[in-house]
C-alpha positions, 0 to 999 in steps of 0.5 A: 230598709229603714224601721220606723220608731215604733219599731226601733224601740220594740226591738230594744225593749225585745232586746234589753228583756232577753238580756234582762232574764238572762242576767236573772238566772240565781244560778245556786253554784252550791247545788253542784259541789260535792261527790257525784257518782255515776248510777249505770242503771239509771245512764243511757248511752248513745247509740253510737259515738262521733268517735269514727276511726280510719285507717290508711296506709301511706306511700313510705308504708306508715299507717295513718290513724284519723279519729273523727269528731276531734280529728285527732291524727297519728303516723305511726309504723306497727313496730311498738315504738313511740310516734308523735302525734301531730298538733299535740305537745307531748303526745306520742302513740306506739302501735304492735301488731301483736296475732294476726288479728290483734293490736297493742297500744301505748299513749303516753304524755310527755314520756309517761304512760297515759294508756293503754289499747288492744284492738281485736278484729273479729267475724272475718274483718267485720268487727272491731274491739277497742279495749282502753285502760286508762293509767291510774294513780290508784293503780286500779286497772279498768278497761273501757269498750267500744265495738266498731263495724267495718264501712270501708275496706274488706279482710282482717285488716285496720285499713278502711273506716270504722263505724262506732256501735256501742261502748261500756266503761269498766267501773262507775263514773266518780268526780268530785265538784268544789266551788273557787271561787264566787263565780267557779266550780272546778271538776275533778276526778280522782281515777286520772287527777285530771280536771276543769273549770266552770266559770258561768260568764258565756266567755271562752276560755282554754280547754284545760282538759289533759285530752284537749287540743290546743285549739279546744276552748269552752264555755259555760252558761247558766240555764236556769239555778240548778243547770249549766250548758258547758260548751267545747269549741275547736277552731271556734266550732262547737263541737259538743255539748253538755248540760249539767242538772242538779234534782230539787232535792239536791240528790241526783245530778243528771248529765246530757251530753249532745254532739255538736251539728249530730241527730242522734240521741244524747247520752243520759248520764246519772250521778247521786250524791255521795257526800 
């Protein structure tokens, strides 16, 4: 169908207006700069995590572990040895069964310990608790806990599917934001010496986080003078969305995280400026 001249002009004007509105967002990068510490009393976690786990056993006796959300896949034996994670260069995992219902794990990056874990079955195999202790440069042991319920399988066995129902952090989160140039911010986490950069230009960049998979990318855009939206993609498909908003007085940063395509309530983390 061919548009009339007036209709064509209207479309062009609307497009130009939309572009102009986007271009006129006067982003206040300096509002994000500083050290931000989580206020657990104000944080509202999502009722569940997208990271459903599935454990199965193949014909060669290996345990195949698949985590949805980022489609992380491991293939191990319960012998305490390190096994490489396919498609994630430098990552290895080990699993050991240390009791009837207890399993110990390690995760390494390029040979260095990244985290230790313990998985415990309870309630006759109906519930699974994951305790993860990341390796930290300050040697402080902080354990994060995620609770799962069984959706398939039975008995005191890991085999089956597990859906997360709750999670809690062992310590208030903290990160530092600095400005690296006229249009870029760096987010740094002192605990694990990790971080990433953000440029509010809407372009996709390689995801530089230590736990990112090779085909992950991110883009950042300004939604307002003090609001940034960071979207994470895998193979060009959106995985998650994070909105960061600084309050008008500059003292509070609210981070809202959503899983793409999910109808779950978002998780809301509230941080207070320390300097």
